[in-house]
C-alpha positions as CSV (number, residue, x, y, z in Angstrom):
1,M,-0.3,-0.5,0.1
2,N,1.6,3.7,-1.1
3,L,-0.4,6.0,0.5
4,S,0.7,8.5,-2.4
5,D,-1.8,7.3,-4.6
6,A,-4.6,7.6,-2.3
7,R,-7.5,9.8,-3.3
8,W,-8.9,11.4,-0.3
9,R,-12.1,13.0,-0.3
10,K,-13.9,14.3,2.3
11,S,-16.7,12.8,4.2
12,T,-19.8,13.5,3.3
13,R,-20.8,13.7,7.0
14,S,-17.8,16.7,8.3
15,N,-18.4,19.6,9.2
16,G,-18.2,22.0,6.3
17,Q,-16.8,25.0,7.6
18,G,-13.4,24.1,7.8
19,G,-13.8,22.7,11.7
20,N,-14.7,19.0,12.4
21,C,-13.3,17.8,8.4
22,V,-12.6,13.6,8.1
23,E,-11.1,12.0,5.0
24,V,-11.6,8.9,3.1
25,A,-9.9,7.2,1.4
26,D,-10.9,3.8,-0.1
27,E,-10.3,3.0,-3.7
28,L,-7.4,0.9,-2.8
29,S,-8.1,-3.0,-2.8
30,G,-8.5,-4.1,1.1
31,V,-8.3,-1.4,3.3
32,V,-9.5,2.1,4.0
33,M,-7.9,4.7,5.4
34,V,-8.9,7.6,7.2
35,R,-7.3,11.4,8.5
36,D,-7.9,14.1,9.6
37,S,-8.1,17.0,6.7
38,K,-6.3,19.5,8.8
39,D,-3.5,17.4,9.3
40,P,-3.1,16.0,5.6
41,G,0.9,15.0,6.7
42,G,-0.5,13.4,10.0
43,P,-1.4,9.9,11.4
44,V,-3.7,7.7,8.9
45,L,-6.4,5.3,10.5
46,A,-6.2,2.0,7.8
47,F,-9.1,0.0,8.5
48,D,-10.5,-3.4,5.8
49,P,-13.0,-2.6,4.8
50,Y,-15.2,-4.9,6.4
51,A,-15.1,-3.2,9.8
52,W,-14.8,0.1,8.4
53,R,-18.3,-0.2,6.8
54,A,-19.6,-1.7,9.9
55,F,-18.1,1.6,12.1
56,V,-20.0,4.3,9.6
57,A,-23.1,1.6,10.0
58,A,-23.3,1.9,13.6
59,T,-22.4,5.3,14.2
60,A,-24.7,7.0,11.1
61,R,-27.9,4.4,13.7
62,K,-26.6,7.5,16.3
63,A,-27.1,10.3,13.9
């Protein structure tokens, strides 16, 4: 996996006013990556695609 190959997009659940923004790269094979858009050079979380879908589904029910 090469982070330079990732195409980052802002999450649809992110605050549109520059505050709490999460970016997701989900087009790489076998991994979904998440980072803070305010710190693109900072840490990146990597999820198994199944775990990511479960996380999104669980948080969507609470929103």
